C-alpha atoms as one frame of an Amber mdcrd trajectory, in Angstrom:
protein
-216.145 -11.514  44.596-214.723  -7.957  44.630-211.021  -7.535  43.877-210.266
  -6.033  47.299-211.738  -9.086  49.007-209.520 -11.353  46.908-206.487  -9.332
  48.025-207.538  -9.679  51.664-207.902 -13.437  51.223-204.474 -13.690  49.576
-202.859 -11.797  52.455-204.678 -13.964  54.995-203.494 -17.138  53.280-199.937
 -15.847  53.042-199.957 -14.988  56.750-201.299 -18.420  57.670-198.575 -20.012
  55.562-195.868 -17.964  57.243-197.126 -18.962  60.684-197.189 -22.644  59.721
-193.608 -22.378  58.521-193.423 -25.683  56.640-192.042 -25.875  53.118-195.392
 -26.967  51.712-197.327 -24.199  53.459-194.819 -21.581  52.341-195.195 -22.809
  48.764-198.959 -22.399  48.980-198.491 -18.963  50.554-196.305 -17.966  47.615
-198.992 -19.293  45.281-201.566 -17.026  46.976-199.166 -14.068  46.879-198.645
 -14.594  43.155-202.396 -14.461  42.640-202.565 -11.232  44.657-199.730  -9.684
  42.643-201.462 -10.635  39.408-204.639  -8.985  40.654-202.752  -5.821  41.628
-201.104  -5.609  38.200-204.215  -6.559  36.223-207.219  -5.401  38.287-209.588
  -6.199  35.435-208.354  -9.789  35.175-210.896 -12.525  35.483-211.789 -12.664
  39.147-213.097 -16.185  38.665-209.594 -17.401  37.814-208.187 -15.664  40.884
-210.936 -17.058  43.101-210.056 -20.528  41.845-206.348 -19.914  42.459-206.995
 -18.770  46.020-209.304 -21.715  46.626-206.491 -24.030  45.497-204.034 -22.280
  47.817-206.509 -22.511  50.705-207.016 -26.224  50.098-203.284 -26.806  49.773
-202.657 -25.053  53.089-205.327 -27.106  54.813-203.929 -30.345  53.408-200.333
 -29.503  54.319-201.439 -28.510  57.828-203.401 -31.751  58.187-200.380 -33.758
  57.014-198.150 -31.949  59.517-200.504 -32.762  62.401-200.666 -36.420  61.398
-196.881 -36.661  61.448-196.422 -34.575  64.585
């Protein structure tokens, strides 16, 4: 996956986390933002690692959102 697409995904995840507004979602948003910052600082870094990090953040956001809806 190209680096610019990873940055777009990180921003999208961070925005989704901010809209959800729960502590868990904000933590996952920060996780995605950290991955994006790492990519910006080290553009040649292993994209596979960053893809995995963003996939973890995406899954964490989905799980925290699902948990919120179950409680709500």
